[in-house]
N, C-alpha and C positions, 0 to 999 in steps of 0.2 A: 299221750295222744289216744283218742278213742279208736276202737277197732270195729265200730259199728259200720254197716254198709250205708251208702248214701245214694238214694235213687234219683238225685236231681240232675245228673250229668251223664251224657253218652259220649264216648270217645269215638272219633271218626278218623280212620287211617286210609290214605290212598297209597297204592304200591304198584310197582312194576319190576319184575325180574330181580327181586331182592329177597328171595326165599329165606335165607339164613338170618338176615337182619330182622325181617318181619317176625319170624317165629320167636326170636329173642324178645322183641318188643311186646308181642302178645303174652309171653310168659310173665313179663314184669307187670303188665296191665292186669293179668288174672290174679296176681298176688297182691294188688293194692288193697288196702283196708276198705276203701270205698266200694269195691267190687262193681265198677261201672259196666254198663252194657257197652259192647264194642261192635262197631260196624266197619267192615273193611271193603273198600272198592278196589277190586283187582283190575288194573288198566291193561288187560290183555297180556298178562305175563306168559312167557313161553318156557319157564324154568320149573314148572310144577308148583308154583306158589299157591294157587287157588286150591289145588288138590291137597296140599299139605295143611292149609288152614282148615279145610273141611274135615280132614282126618284127625288132627291133633287138637283142634279148638272148635268142637261142634256147637259150643254155646255162642260163638261169634256169628253175627249176621254177615254173610258173604255175598257181595254184589258183583256180578260178572257181566258188565255191559257189552263185552265182546270187542271193544276197541279202546284205544288209549284216550281217555277223556281229559287227561291232565288234571288241573285243579278243579275242573268241573265235576270230577269224580266225587269231590266233597259235596257239591250241590246234590248229586244223586243220593248220597248217603243221608243228608239232612232231611230229605223227603221222608225218610223212614224213622226219623227221630221223634220220640214222643215225650222226651224230657224237656224241661225249660232251658237247659244249657247244653252246649256242645263243646267238648274239648278236642281241638285238632291235635293230631300227633303224626309225625312222619314215621316211616318204617324203620328209621335208624335213630329214633329218639323215644324217650319214655318219661312219664310223669313221676315225680317223687311222691312217696306215700304221704297222704294228708293234704297235698296241694289242691287236689280237685275239690275236696270238702271246703277248704278255705276260700277258694275261688268262688264257689257257689254261695258261700256266706256273704261275700262282698256284693255279688250280683243280687242276692236277695235283699240286701240292705239298701241298695241304691238303684231304683228303677231306671234312672237316666243313664246308668253306666251300661254300655253295650258289651264291652269286652275288657278282660284283664289279661295282661301278658306277663309271663313268668321270667325269672332269671334263668339264663341258659348256662349250664355247666358242660364243658367239653370233656368227654371221656376218651381215653383212660386217664388223662392228666389231672382232671379235677379242677382245671382252671376255668375262669369265666370266659365265655365267648366275648370277643372284642366288641360285639354289638351291644353288650350289656351297658357299657359306659355311655353309649349314645342314648339308650333308653333312660338310664338314671339321670343323665344331664340334659334331658329334653328342654328345649327353649320355650316350650308352651306353658302358659298359665292356665289354671282351671279352678273350679270351685273348691272351697275348703274341705268338702266332704269326700273328695277323691281319695282312695286308699294309697295313692302314690302319684308320681309325676304324670301329668296329662300327656298323651301321645297323639301324634298325627297319623300314625300307621301302626301295624302290628306284624308279628311273625306268626304265620299260621301254625307252625309246629310247636309253638309255646304259648298258645292263647286259648282261653275259654271264652266263648261268646254266647250271647243271648240268642236262642234259636229263632224267636220271632223277629228280632231285629235283623238277623242274617237273611231271613226269607223276605222281609219287607224291602230290604235293599237290593234284592235280586241275586244274592250270593256272589260267587266269583264269576267275572265276565267271561263268557265263552270265547270271545275274540282274543283275549290274552292267552288263553290256554294254560300256560305255566311259566313262572319266572317273574318274581316281583309282583304277582297278581294281587297281593294284599293291599297295595297302595290305593288302587281305584276303589275297592270295596270300603276301605277305611274312610276315604274322603267322602264317599256317599253316605256313610253312617254319620259322619260329622255334620254334613249338610242337612241331614234329617233331624239334627238336634241331639244326637247321642254323644256320650263321652267315652274315651278310651283311656286306659291307665296302665302303667307299669307297676307291678306289685312285687317287690323283692322277696317277700316271704314265700312266694310260690317258686317252685324249682322244676325245671325240665333238664334232663340229661340228653346229650347229643354225642353219639359216636359215629362220626361221618362215614357213610358208606364208601367203600372203595369202588363200588360199581356205579360210577358217575362219569359224565363227560363234562369237565369243567369249561371247556371251550364252548360247547353248545349251550350250556347254562348262561355263559356270558352273552352270547348272541341273543338269546331269548330275553335276558334281563335288560339289555340296552334297548332292544326293540320295544319292549313293553313300557319302559320308562318314557320313551319318545311318544308312544301311543297315549299313555296316561296324560302326559303334558299337553298333547293336542286335544284330548277329549275334555279336560276339565280346567285348564288354566286359561285366563283371559289372554288375548293375543299378545300384548306386550310382554307378559311373563313367559308365555309359551315360546316366543321367539328368543327371548333372553336365555331361557333354560336350554333350548335346542342349541343355540350358539355355544354356550358353555360346554355342553356335552361334546359337541363336534370338535372343540378345541382341545379337550382334555382326555378323551379316550385314546387308547393306543392306536397308532396309525398302522393297522395291520388288516389282514384279510377278514378275521372274525368281525371286527368293527365295521368293515365295509359291508359284509353280509347283513349285519344287524340293521344298518341304516337303509340298505336296499329293501329289506323286508318291511321296515317301517314305512318307507315311501310307498311301497306297493299296496299297503293297507290304507292309505289316505282316503280313498273313496268311502269306505264304511266308517272310518273314524270321523270324517267331517259330517257324515249323515247323522251320527249319534252324538256329535259334540254338544256339551251342555256345561258351559263355564260355571264355576262355583260363585256364590255371592261374595261380596267384599270381605265380610268377617272371616270366612273360611280361607279366602285367598291370602289374607294377612297371616294366617297360621302357616300356610304353605310356603310363603316367602321366608318366614322365620326358620322353618325346617330346612329349606333349601340352603340358606346361609350356613346353618350348623353342619349340614352334611358335606359341605365343600371341604371340611377339615377331617372328615371321618376316614378312618383306616379300615372300616368294616364294609364299605360300600364302593369299592373300586371295580371298574369294569376290566378286570384282568383275568387271565386264566387260559 
């Protein structure tokens, strides 16, 4: 493997109150052979995260918007990106040496390819994340030149994306804030004619932070799934998908909160509603059927 630096990719990280995990991630990024430029958006941490980044990693561009922007913190960071590609990374994950170079090579070779998603390895066990099987067995077909299976969505913490395509699609939607925010952006990229692909030769490591509220994440994930459904699916599909979710999610207080929040957002969702064209809807239907059997996308926690 070459040890030359690679100037094509900037790594973007959003963080909040995960000082220890973020510093570990920044150490691994600094040691990558590609030596990527790194931008961190600190979403109003109160644990000294920003101060530690400024002290120990002065080469990192630190953005401090003063409030928690959620996933939109990535949009803020991408405004400062000057490289053609952006590698997203969570504060509890990191890229394997050489993966950023290989991702940039694929994007260089295929202008219609907007994003490549890596294999995710769970640490410290070294096992593949359960979602990897879903990526590998994607039901979607694509052109022969794709470097791996065609995808209908991606995972931000394991994806390198074309910066211009990200900007042209509007980035992550501010209404969704955080939690499954990738699905809407991915669908808009597909609608604009781009392709997304899983590339197993790329690897990201994920050591899930212990500083997380799994119940709140479930609430946001279900709310955003409903909003995405109402924003982009034709009404017959939207009603079918909504009915399936309401029948299958746990009948508990977090689910009730998620549905109540989704209904409260209906006014802005309906104002911005833009159903996808039939070819894209066909892909979404195929993905919906496959995900009904997924063990990696259950609204529990």
